[in-house]
N, C-alpha and C positions, 0 to 999 in steps of 0.2 A: 634486644630485646625489649628497650620501648615501642619497635612498631609491633611485635607480638604483643602487648600488651595494650596500645590501641587498638588493634583489631578486635582481642578479648570482649575490651570494653564495647566497642562498636555492635558487638555479638549481645550482648547484655542489652543496649539498648531496640535493637530488632526487636527480641524475645518481650521485650517489657511494651513495647508498641503494639507489635504482635502484625506489623508491615515494616516493609523496606522503605515505602516512601513517608509515613510519619517519623520513622527510625531519623531518615537521613536531615528531615524538617526540624526534627527535636536537635541533632548534632550540627547542624548548618554546614552539612556537606551533600554532595551529590548521590544520585539513587547509586549511578555504572561505579561513583568510590566505594558505597557501601557493599555496594556488590564482588567486587574484586577482593575486599577484606574478608567476607563470608569463604571466598574461594579460595585464597590462599588459608584460614584456618581449616578448611576440610582436605586442602592437598598434604597440610602438616600434619594432621591427624590421620587421614588414610580412609577418612570416612563423612556418610552426611550429617550436619549439625541440626539441620532444619529440615519441616516438613511442611508442604503447602497445602492447605486444605479450604475449603468455603469460608471459615471463619478467619483466614487469614496463617499468620506462618506460626507454627509451635516449635518446638525443640523435638528432637527426636531421643531416646532414651540415651545414647550417647550425648549429644547435644544439652541435656540437661544435665548432666553428670559434670563437663564442661562448665557448666552455666551454674554450677553449684560453688566451684573450683572460683570461678569469676568474682561473686559476690563475696566470697572470702577476700578475696587479693584485692577489690575496690574500699573493703570495711577499712582490711590494713595498711592499703596507699593513703587514704583518708588520716589514720591516725600517725602516721609520716608524716603528711603534710601537715600536721598540725603540730609537733613536735618539734618540726624545722623551723614553722614559724612563732614559737611558742615567745619569742622576745617582744613580739605585738601584741601588747595587752590589749586592743579590740578583739581581735582574734578569739572565737568561741572553741571550748572544747564539748565535743557531747557523748555521753557515759547512755547507752540503752540498757539496763536493768529490766529481767523480769524476775519475778520475785512468786514465791507459795503465800497463803494466807498469813501463817503468822510470823514471816518476816518481812512481808509487808504492811501488816499494821502492829506491829510489837518491836521489832528488833530494827528496820534500818531507818524507819521515822528518829530514833534517837541518836543514829550515824551521821546521816546526811548532812543533817547543818555543821557539823564538825570537817566532813568533806569538803562543804561549800565554803568554808572559812582556809581552810589549804591550798583551795584552787576556786578563786573566785570567780574566773572565766568558764565552769565546768556547767555545760546543760544536763541536768536529769532527768530523764527520762525512764518514771518509774511504770512497768505496767503490771495487770496481771498476769500470773503463769497459763499459759497453755500447757500444759503437759504433752501432748500428743505432738505437739509445731517444737518445742522447746530445742530438743538439740537438733534438727534442721534448720532451725532458726538461728539458733549458735555459729556451725557450720557454716552459713553462708552469709552470715555476717549483720541479719537481722536485727541479733541483742550479742551484748558484749559481755553479759554475763548472767547466769539462772543461779536464784535463791534457793532452796528449798530441800526434800526428799531424795536421798541423792541414789535413791532406786531407779530415779529414771532412767541411769546411765549406769544400771550394773555393767554390760559388756558395752565402756567405754570405746569411743571414737581415739582410734591413736592420733588426731588431732587435736582431742580437749586433752583439758588437765582437772582434776577434780580436790578440793579440800572439805576436809570435814571439822566441823565446830564445836556440834553437839550432837546429843543423842536424845529426842524427843519422846516424851513416855505419854501414851494415851491412857488415861485414867475416865473415874466415874468421878464425877464432880456437882457439887451444888454451892449455895451461897451459904456461910459460917454458919449463920445461923438457921438453919434451916429446921424446921421439926424434925426430921430424918434423924439428927444428932444426939435427940433425947431420948433415944432407943437404941443408946450403943449398950454392948454388956460391959460388965465391970472389967474385963480385961483390955477394954476400949475397943475391940472387933464387933460386927454389925451382923446381923443372921441376912444371910443373900434376897432370901425370900421379902424382906421390907424394901425392898427395891420399886418391888410391884405394887407398890398401898400408892403413888406417887406417879405423878403422871412424867413426861416426858421431851425434850428438846434435840434433834437431830439436826445436825453440822452436818447442813446437806451439799455443803463444799465438795466432797470428796465420797461417793457410794463407798467407799470403805467403812465410814464411820454411818451408817445405817446399815450395812451387812452387819459391824459389830455389835451395834445396838439392839439389832431384831433377834441375831442368831446366836449370838453368844448367850442370849435372855432363854432360849428356848433351848439352847443346850445345857444351859446353868440351871435356869427357874423351870422349866417345865412350857411356860408359853411367853409370850412378846409381851414388853410393858406398851402402856396406853401412851400413842404420840400423840400430843397436841400444838407442835410447833416443828417446822422443818425452817431451818434459817441458812443462807449462803454465806451470810455477811458474822467472820468471827467475831465482830468488835459487836454487834448486834446480840447476837447469840450471848456473849458475854453481861450482856447490859439485862436481855431477857433473864437470864439466871440468877442476876443480882435483885430482880423484882418478880419473882413467881417460885413457886414451890418446885419446879420444873429439876428435873437430872438430865445429867447429860455424861457423854463423853467427849473428852477435848484432850487437844495436847497439853501436857501439865505447864512448858514454858509458855505458855498464853494466858493461864489464868493464873501465874504467880504475880505479874506486874500488874493485873487489872486494878484500875481506879475504881475507888468508893469501895462499897462492900464486898469485903474478901470474898472470893472462890476458892473452895480449899477441896483435895480429893476426898472421895467416900473410903473409910476403910472395909471394901472388899474386891478384890479380883474379877473381873469381868470383860470380858476379850482385850486384855492390855497388851498392846503391841510395841516395841521398840522401832524408832526411823531413825538411820542418821541422816543427817542434815546439814547442809553445807552451802559450797560454792562451786558450781560448772562451768569453764570457760574456756579460749581456745589458747592453747599455749604460747603462741605469740605474743598475746596480752598480760601475762604475767607481768611482764617488767613494763609499761604501759603505768606511767606516775599514778595516775588517778586510779585505777583498777588496783594498784598495787597500795596503796595508801587506802582504800577500804578493805580489802583483805583484813591488813593488819588491824584495822578498827575491829575488825570481826572477833578477831581472834583474841583480843585484848578484852573486850565486851563477853565473851565466852567462859573465858581466862577469869575474869572478876564475878562472874555470875555465878560459876561452878566452886568457887573458894568458898563463898558463902555459904550457897546449898550443900557444903562437904562432898559434891557428887565427882 
């Protein structure tokens, strides 16, 4: 078993370096020894793993599949080693997180401090979510957990687990003292056409928000609103709404905790969308203490929030 793992990790080095010579130098072994490892793997799997070209070696389609499993095993091996060395307080553990804007800006900052107090030697890498690569990066061990909309894994790989914590609602929002609220009807509703009298901000991190703003307005109101600002940052978008007459469509969970001037929903339904939100992670990570603790913090946080809002 250990011999096989050694050969697999050597394959990983060859692909990462793009050359047997450079991989041999990196691993401090001879090139013939590396070639023998490759030959043993190809004999075991019964097909070629690498192709040689003008730019070096690259994995065959089957080799890429093997490499994906190797990367996952490599991360699992690293976590197991950290657990075995947990009595050594000088050893650092590492948790790699990818998170969507709502999680990155609103949810996780309030939880990471608690996580670090529980695990003082934990190094946390918090990165912006790339929705196109999130699942491959999870499967191959480059990321340990993804936080965001669970729709990216509707047909989830059997090696991954998904845990829902909340449902996010997208709503038309504005600052609480916006002049629009002075035009409410006696029953508290608003004539939808009023939305066209004010400038709009589009939260552009996700093309769905632009689509909801423009297409839903045309469908409901007959024409698109006047778009004055596009903004990729959720924090900046909230700040701009607090200081302008702009309207926008944003996730409700983001604006309910906005600091400073309050941002509230406008009583008009326009392109409203519900998104299941939570965490996706590899099965073998579920019992890893830092991740298990973070997931428990998330669960408690949303249970408390929803009890206050009545949802």
